[in-house]
C-alpha positions in Angstrom: 34.2 -12.7 -20.8 32.5 -9.8 -18.9 34.0 -11.6 -16.0 37.4 -10.8 -17.2 36.7 -7.3 -17.4 35.0 -7.0 -13.9 38.2 -8.2 -12.5 40.3 -6.3 -14.2 38.5 -3.1 -13.5 39.0 -4.1 -10.2 42.8 -5.2 -10.0 43.1 -1.8 -11.9 41.1 0.5 -9.4 38.7 1.4 -12.1 35.8 -0.3 -10.7 34.5 2.8 -9.0 34.7 5.1 -11.8 32.1 6.6 -13.4 30.5 4.2 -16.2 29.9 5.6 -18.9 26.4 3.2 -19.7 25.7 4.5 -23.4 29.4 3.6 -24.7 28.9 0.1 -22.7 25.5 -0.4 -24.7 27.8 -0.6 -27.6 29.4 -3.5 -26.8 28.8 -7.0 -27.7 25.3 -7.7 -25.7 27.1 -10.9 -24.3 29.8 -9.2 -22.7 27.9 -5.8 -22.2 24.7 -6.8 -21.0 26.3 -8.8 -18.0 28.7 -6.8 -16.7 25.5 -4.1 -16.8 24.1 -5.9 -14.5 26.5 -7.1 -12.3 28.2 -3.9 -11.7 25.1 -1.0 -12.0 24.7 -0.4 -8.7 28.4 -0.2 -7.6 29.3 2.2 -10.0 28.2 5.9 -10.7 26.9 6.3 -14.1 25.9 8.6 -16.8 24.2 7.2 -20.3 21.5 5.5 -18.4 19.0 6.5 -20.6 20.7 5.6 -24.1 21.7 2.4 -22.6 18.0 1.6 -21.5 16.6 2.4 -24.4 19.3 0.5 -26.4 18.8 -2.9 -24.3 15.3 -2.6 -23.1 14.5 -5.8 -20.8 17.7 -7.1 -21.0 19.2 -4.4 -19.0 16.3 -4.6 -16.5 18.3 -5.9 -13.7 20.6 -3.1 -13.4 18.6 -0.9 -13.9 16.2 -1.7 -11.3 19.5 -1.6 -9.0 20.5 1.9 -10.7 17.1 3.3 -9.6 17.0 1.5 -6.1 20.5 3.5 -5.4 19.8 6.5 -7.4 16.1 7.2 -7.7 16.4 11.0 -8.3 18.2 10.6 -11.1 16.8 7.5 -12.5 13.3 6.6 -11.5 11.8 8.4 -14.1 13.2 5.2 -16.6 10.9 2.8 -14.5 7.7 4.5 -16.1 8.7 1.8 -18.8 9.0 -1.1 -17.3 6.2 -3.1 -15.6 8.1 -4.9 -12.8 7.4 -6.3 -9.4 11.1 -5.2 -8.5 10.2 -1.5 -9.1 6.9 -1.6 -7.1 9.1 -0.8 -3.8 10.6 1.8 -5.6 7.8 3.5 -6.8 5.7 3.5 -3.4 8.6 4.8 -1.9 8.5 7.7 -4.3 5.3 8.3 -3.6 5.2 8.0 -0.2 8.4 9.6 0.9 9.6 12.0 -1.9 8.6 15.3 -3.1 10.2 15.6 -6.3 9.5 12.1 -7.4 5.8 11.8 -6.3 4.1 12.3 -8.8 6.3 9.8 -11.5 5.5 7.0 -8.4 1.6 8.1 -8.5 1.9 7.6 -12.3 3.5 3.9 -11.7 1.5 2.8 -9.5 -1.9 3.8 -11.6 0.3 2.5 -14.8 1.5 -0.8 -13.6 -1.5 -1.6 -10.6 -1.0 -5.3 -11.1 2.4 -5.3 -10.9 2.5 -3.2 -8.0 -0.1 -5.4 -5.9 2.4 -8.2 -6.6 5.5 -6.5 -5.4 3.5 -4.7 -2.2 1.6 -7.0 -1.1 3.7 -9.2 0.8 5.7 -6.3 2.3 2.4 -4.0 3.6 1.6 -6.9 5.5 5.5 -7.6 7.0 7.2 -6.3 9.4 6.9 -3.2 10.7 9.6 -1.1 8.8 9.7 2.2 6.6 9.4 -0.1 3.3 6.1 -1.3 5.2 4.2 2.2 5.4 5.5 2.8 1.9 3.8 -0.3 0.7 0.5 0.4 2.8 0.2 4.0 1.4 0.5 3.2 -2.2 -1.7 0.3 -1.8 -4.7 2.5 -0.2 -3.9 5.1 -3.1 -4.5 2.0 -5.4 -7.9 1.0 -3.7 -9.0 5.1 -3.2 -8.2 4.7 -6.7 -10.9 1.7 -7.4 -8.5 -1.0 -7.6 -9.5 -2.6 -4.3 -11.3 -5.7 -6.7 -8.0 -5.8 -8.3 -6.1 -6.1 -4.8 -8.2 -8.7 -3.5 -8.0 -10.7 -7.1 -4.0 -10.8 -6.3 -4.3 -11.1 -2.6 -5.8 -14.5 -3.1 -3.3 -15.7 -5.3 -1.6 -16.7 -1.9 -4.8 -19.3 -1.3 -4.6 -18.1 2.1 -7.4 -16.7 3.5 -5.6 -14.9 6.2 -4.0 -12.8 3.4 -7.3 -11.3 1.9 -8.1 -10.7 5.7 -5.1 -8.5 6.4 -5.3 -7.0 3.2 -8.6 -5.7 3.7 -8.0 -5.1 7.3 -4.8 -2.6 6.5 -6.7 -0.9 3.8 -9.6 0.3 6.4 -7.4 1.0 8.9 -8.2 3.7 11.2 -6.0 6.7 10.3 -4.9 7.6 13.6 -3.4 4.3 14.3 -1.3 4.8 11.4 2.5 5.6 13.3 4.9 5.5 10.6 7.9 3.5 11.6 10.5 6.0 11.3 9.9 9.4 12.4 12.2 12.1 12.3 13.4 14.1 15.5 11.3 17.1 16.5 13.4 20.4 15.0 16.0 22.2 17.8 13.2 25.1 17.5 10.3 22.8 19.7 11.2 23.9 23.0 7.9 23.5 24.6 8.6 24.0 28.3 9.5 28.1 26.7 5.8 28.2 24.9 2.3 29.0 26.3 0.5 26.0 26.5 -2.7 24.7 24.4 -5.5 24.2 26.9 -8.2 21.2 26.9 -11.7 22.6 27.5 -11.6 21.6 30.7 -8.8 25.0 31.3 -5.8 22.4 32.3 -2.7 23.4 30.0 -0.9 20.0 28.3 1.6 18.7 29.8 5.9 18.9 28.8 5.4 15.1 27.3 1.7 15.8 25.8 3.3 18.8 23.5 6.2 16.9 23.0 3.9 14.0 21.6 1.8 16.8 19.6 5.3 17.9 18.0 6.1 14.2 16.9 2.4 13.9 15.6 3.2 17.0 13.2 6.3 15.5 12.2 4.2 12.5 10.6 4.2 11.9 7.0 1.2 13.6 5.3 1.1 11.7 1.5 -2.5 10.2 2.3 -3.1 13.0 5.2 -2.8 15.0 7.6 -2.2 12.7 11.5 
């Protein structure tokens, strides 16, 4: 059984070796699919495109794990699947990755309902980087004329507070969009050694104000410059 195969690989220390997914795809489906969906995020893989083409939806749980753990290598496969489980990966690709931004954008436009179903709860949840990405993706969909769809999906919660919170987020003042996770200022940002920007009254910005200015300049620019 696939469970015995996993136990054997762990015992023989083969479990974390590279997995040839294309070879695995030729196993009997009742063995190979269950094995793949169990270990996909715990091994390094190659040949994943072939496996995805051969097994399709049956392999989606494992493919979702691979996309989450190695998006640069595998996110292109997400464009073949409408799945709420992929919404967070698409939102992060859109909001955080320069190399994957276009593919994340394309996934959101191709599967807007699945995106809404997978992202609304995250976008309205606790402050986190995932919430920032989800909100950014939903605002993008709203800008693309999908506000009606987003509202309809929010109504499925059967709680007016969800619709209210969604529209408050979509219409949020851009000045209030502080990212939950901000990178540290670069080493060259030594404001105390610089000539200061001046206010209209002629007074120069303080050290603290210049540090805050640098922090704002580090904010993500996927939607607009802060």
